[in-house]
C-alpha positions in Angstrom: -23.0 -32.4 -17.4 -24.8 -35.6 -18.7 -24.6 -39.1 -20.1 -27.2 -40.1 -22.7 -28.3 -43.7 -23.3 -30.6 -45.0 -26.0 -31.7 -48.6 -25.8 -33.5 -49.9 -28.9 -35.2 -46.5 -29.3 -37.7 -46.5 -32.1 -39.9 -43.9 -33.8 -42.8 -44.9 -36.0 -45.1 -42.5 -37.7 -48.6 -42.9 -39.1 -48.8 -45.3 -42.0 -46.0 -47.4 -40.6 -43.2 -45.1 -41.7 -40.2 -45.7 -39.3 -37.9 -42.7 -38.6 -35.6 -44.5 -36.1 -35.1 -48.2 -36.0 -34.0 -49.6 -32.6 -31.3 -47.0 -32.1 -28.9 -48.2 -29.4 -26.2 -45.7 -28.4 -24.4 -44.5 -25.2 -22.8 -41.0 -25.1 -20.4 -40.3 -22.3 -20.3 -37.3 -20.1 -18.5 -34.5 -21.9 -18.3 -36.3 -25.2 -18.9 -34.6 -28.6 -20.9 -37.0 -30.8 -22.1 -36.2 -34.3 -25.0 -37.9 -36.1 -24.5 -38.0 -39.8 -26.1 -39.4 -42.9 -28.0 -38.4 -46.0 -31.4 -36.6 -45.9 -34.0 -38.8 -44.4 -31.6 -41.1 -42.6 -33.1 -40.5 -39.1 -30.4 -38.3 -37.6 -32.7 -35.3 -36.9 -35.5 -37.6 -35.7 -33.1 -39.2 -33.2 -32.0 -35.8 -32.0 -35.7 -34.7 -31.6 -36.3 -37.9 -29.6 -33.5 -37.0 -27.2 -34.8 -33.5 -26.9 -38.3 -34.6 -26.3 -39.7 -32.8 -29.3 -41.1 -36.1 -30.6 -42.6 -39.0 -28.7 -40.8 -42.3 -28.5 -42.6 -45.3 -30.0 -40.5 -47.9 -28.2 -37.3 -48.4 -26.3 -35.7 -46.6 -23.4 -34.0 -43.2 -23.3 -32.0 -42.1 -20.3 -30.2 -38.8 -19.5 -27.8 -39.7 -16.7 -29.7 -42.4 -14.7 -33.2 -41.0 -15.3 -35.6 -42.5 -17.9 -36.9 -39.5 -19.8 -39.3 -41.1 -22.3 -42.3 -39.2 -20.8 -40.5 -36.0 -19.7 -41.1 -32.7 -21.4 -38.1 -30.9 -23.1 -38.0 -28.5 -20.1 -37.8 -31.3 -17.6 -34.9 -32.8 -19.5 -32.6 -29.8 -18.9 -31.3 -29.6 -22.4 -30.6 -26.6 -24.7 -31.0 -26.8 -28.5 -29.4 -24.8 -31.3 -31.3 -25.0 -34.6 -30.5 -24.4 -38.3 -32.5 -21.2 -38.1 -31.3 -18.6 -35.6 -34.8 -18.1 -34.2 -33.8 -14.8 -32.5 -36.4 -12.3 -31.3 -36.1 -9.4 -33.9 -37.5 -6.8 -31.5 -34.9 -7.6 -28.8 -31.3 -6.6 -28.8 -28.5 -9.2 -28.2 -28.7 -8.6 -24.4 -32.4 -9.3 -24.4 -32.1 -12.4 -26.5 -29.4 -13.8 -24.2 -31.4 -12.9 -21.1 -34.7 -14.3 -22.3 -34.3 -18.0 -21.3 -33.2 -16.9 -17.8 -36.1 -14.6 -17.4 -38.6 -17.3 -18.4 -37.0 -19.7 -15.8 -37.4 -17.0 -13.1 -33.8 -16.2 -12.5 -33.1 -13.0 -10.5 -31.6 -9.8 -12.1 -28.2 -10.3 -10.6 -27.9 -13.8 -11.9 -29.2 -12.8 -15.4 -26.7 -9.9 -15.6 -23.8 -12.1 -14.6 -24.7 -15.0 -16.9 -25.3 -12.7 -19.9 -21.9 -10.9 -19.3 -20.0 -14.2 -19.0 -21.7 -15.7 -22.1 -21.0 -12.6 -24.1 -17.4 -12.6 -23.1 -17.1 -16.3 -24.0 -18.5 -15.8 -27.5 -17.0 -12.4 -28.2 -20.4 -10.6 -28.2 -19.5 -7.9 -25.6 -19.6 -5.1 -28.2 -22.8 -6.3 -29.8 -25.1 -6.4 -26.8 -27.1 -3.3 -27.8 -27.6 -4.4 -31.5 -30.7 -6.1 -32.8 -30.5 -9.2 -35.0 -31.0 -7.4 -38.3 -27.8 -5.4 -37.5 -25.7 -8.6 -37.2 -24.0 -10.8 -39.7 -24.9 -14.4 -40.1 -21.9 -15.5 -38.0 -22.8 -13.1 -35.2 -26.5 -14.2 -35.2 -25.3 -17.8 -34.9 -23.1 -16.8 -31.9 -26.1 -15.2 -30.3 -28.1 -18.4 -30.9 -25.3 -20.4 -29.3 -25.2 -17.9 -26.4 -28.9 -18.3 -25.7 -28.3 -22.0 -25.3 -25.2 -21.6 -23.2 -26.6 -19.0 -20.8 -28.9 -21.5 -19.1 -26.0 -23.9 -18.3 -28.0 -27.0 -19.2 -27.0 -30.6 -18.7 -26.9 -31.3 -22.5 -26.4 -29.3 -25.7 -28.1 -30.4 -28.9 -27.3 -29.0 -32.3 -29.4 -29.5 -35.4 -27.4 -28.5 -38.5 -26.5 -25.1 -36.9 -24.2 -24.0 -39.7 -26.2 -24.8 -42.7 -27.3 -21.2 -43.4 -23.7 -19.9 -43.4 -21.4 -19.5 -46.4 -18.3 -21.7 -46.7 -15.9 -19.3 -45.0 -18.2 -18.7 -42.1 -18.9 -22.4 -41.7 -15.2 -23.1 -41.3 -14.8 -20.3 -38.8 -17.8 -21.3 -36.7 -16.8 -24.9 -36.9 -13.6 -24.0 -35.2 -15.4 -21.8 -32.6 -17.8 -24.7 -31.7 -14.8 -27.0 -31.3 -13.0 -24.6 -29.0 -16.3 -24.0 -27.1 -16.6 -27.7 -26.4 -13.0 -27.8 -25.1 -13.7 -25.0 -22.7 -17.0 -26.1 -21.4 -16.2 -29.9 -21.3 -20.0 -30.3 -21.8 -21.9 -33.1 -23.6 -22.6 -32.1 -27.2 -24.8 -34.0 -29.7 -24.5 -32.6 -33.1 -26.5 -33.4 -36.3 -25.0 -32.6 -39.7 -25.1 -33.8 -43.3 -21.6 -32.4 -43.7 -18.9 -35.1 -43.2 -16.2 -32.5 -42.8 -18.0 -31.1 -39.8 -18.5 -34.5 -38.3 -14.8 -35.5 -38.9 -13.3 -32.3 -37.5 -15.6 -31.7 -34.5 -16.4 -35.1 -33.0 -14.9 -37.6 -30.5 -17.2 -40.2 -32.2 -19.4 -40.2 -35.2 -22.7 -42.1 -35.5 -23.5 -42.9 -39.2 -27.1 -43.5 -40.0 -29.1 -44.7 -43.0 -32.8 -45.4 -43.3 -33.3 -44.9 -39.6 -30.6 -47.4 -38.6 -27.2 -46.9 -37.0 -24.6 -48.2 -39.5 -21.4 -47.6 -37.4 -20.3 -45.7 -34.3 -16.6 -44.9 -34.2 -14.0 -42.2 -33.9 -13.6 -40.3 -37.2 -10.3 -41.9 -38.2 -11.6 -45.4 -37.7 -14.7 -44.6 -39.8 -12.4 -43.6 -42.6 -9.8 -46.3 -42.3 -12.1 -49.2 -41.4 -15.7 -48.6 -42.6 -18.1 -51.2 -41.4 -20.0 -51.6 -44.7 -20.3 -50.3 -48.2 -22.6 -47.5 -47.1 -20.2 -46.0 -44.6 -17.3 -46.5 -47.0 -19.2 -44.5 -49.7 -20.4 -41.8 -47.4 -17.0 -40.8 -45.9 -14.3 -39.3 -48.1 -14.0 -36.5 -50.7 -13.6 -37.5 -53.4 -15.5 -40.7 -52.7 -13.9 -44.1 -52.3 -13.6 -46.2 -55.5 -15.9 -49.2 -55.2 -15.1 -51.7 -58.0 -15.2 -55.3 -59.0 -12.0 -57.3 -58.3 -11.5 -58.0 -61.9 -11.2 -54.3 -62.6 -8.1 -54.3 -60.5 -6.9 -57.5 -62.1 -7.8 -59.7 -59.0 -9.8 -62.9 -58.8 -12.1 -63.0 -55.8 -15.6 -64.2 -55.5 -18.5 -62.3 -54.0 -16.4 -59.3 -53.1 -16.6 -55.6 -53.8 -13.2 -53.8 -53.4 -12.7 -50.3 -52.2 -9.7 -48.1 -52.8 -9.3 -44.5 -51.6 -8.3 -42.0 -54.4 -5.2 -41.0 -52.4 -4.1 -44.7 -52.5 -4.0 -44.8 -56.3 -0.7 -43.8 -57.9 -1.2 -42.2 -61.3 1.2 -41.5 -64.2 1.0 -40.7 -67.9 1.4 -43.3 -70.6 1.7 -47.0 -69.7 3.8 -48.8 -67.1 4.6 -52.5 -66.6 2.5 -54.2 -64.0 0.1 -51.2 -63.7 -3.5 -50.8 -64.7 -4.1 -48.9 -67.9 -7.0 -46.5 -68.6 -8.1 -43.3 -70.3 -8.7 -40.0 -68.6 -12.5 -39.3 -68.4 -12.4 -36.1 -66.3 -9.8 -33.8 -64.6 -10.9 -31.6 -61.7 -8.4 -29.1 -60.5 -8.8 -28.4 -56.8 -6.0 -26.0 -56.3 -3.7 -28.0 -54.0 -4.3 -31.2 -56.1 -6.1 -32.6 -59.1 -8.9 -35.2 -59.0 -8.5 -37.4 -62.1 -11.3 -39.8 -63.1 -10.0 -42.7 -65.2 -12.0 -45.2 -67.2 -10.5 -48.7 -66.5 -12.3 -51.6 -68.2 -15.6 -49.8 -68.2 -15.4 -48.7 -64.5 -14.4 -45.2 -63.4 -11.7 -44.7 -60.7 -10.8 -41.4 -59.2 -7.1 -40.8 -58.3 -5.7 -37.9 -56.4 -2.8 -36.3 -58.2 -0.4 -33.5 -57.5 -1.5 -30.0 -58.5 1.2 -29.9 -61.3 0.1 -33.2 -62.8 -0.8 -32.3 -66.4 -3.1 -34.6 -68.3 -6.0 -34.2 -70.8 -9.3 -36.0 -71.3 -8.8 -39.1 -73.5 -5.1 -39.4 -72.7 -3.8 -42.8 -71.6 -2.6 -43.1 -68.0 -1.5 -45.9 -65.7 -2.6 -46.6 -62.1 -0.9 -48.6 -59.4 -2.2 -49.5 -55.9 -0.9 -51.3 -52.8 -3.1 -54.4 -52.1 -2.7 -53.7 -48.4 -4.7 -50.5 -48.9 -7.7 -52.3 -50.3 -11.0 -52.5 -48.4 -13.0 -55.7 -49.0 -16.8 -55.9 -48.6 -19.2 -58.8 -49.1 -21.1 -57.9 -52.2 -24.4 -59.5 -51.0 -24.6 -58.1 -47.5 -22.4 -55.0 -47.9 -20.5 -55.8 -44.7 -16.8 -55.4 -44.3 -14.7 -58.6 -44.6 
């Protein structure tokens, strides 16, 4: 397996456009780390720099103790799984799995053994004679995973591998990737825009924005103690409420307050000592309702039980525990 170390790694394109700004990160042997952020944040660029698919403009990149800045992807001993399955349509599953080994010059006995072991690991034994067009989306993604696994590389890189799957298959494959990591105990670096994937899969999450690392932490820490306004707003569904102190009846200077929807208690009518507002929107989610309330010109979202019945325009009250508030410096955006 492998450790990965980025020391002030930078990628600059023509015209001065910066895709990665002094990214510093250390990934431990066997760790599952996800890179997340909005489109254009630099997560795929960073992954491509690790893979050797793009040249590094500055900084040092190591895999184990070897500086790999100038090494080709093949010399880095990595395997990559992309958003597109990139399977060979004229080959059956067996042929697709065997192809990387044939290219590397492995003998027939080794190829047969590795293909058999990989097929068993991913539940592909009964599909080996099928061609890609005869497979479902989930099966194709398993084959793409298998083609990476069969080589037994030092490092596995994933670039939004589940983006082309429907919601049910995404959830299923997410579970399979997590179990696969547990079995292999390999180093996985995973790029996604989906916060649910990052939260459920990762040992640690790297949040990026505009080419810069905003925070690196375990999923729970990101949610409970976001380092700045960007991280706070990125994680959570529904999003955290970011409001002025006066909206919550508090007097604090230069501060933006954050309160998670599940930390807002809501009830119909009015209540002493509580905030009062009018319902702007009700979103039934099955197991719960998301209720958006207009309070003093700002809209706050509260999580309510599924049987909470309220209509648009109705008066409701909101209560919160001050210990649950997140405080951010309004000017810098940093957590206080």
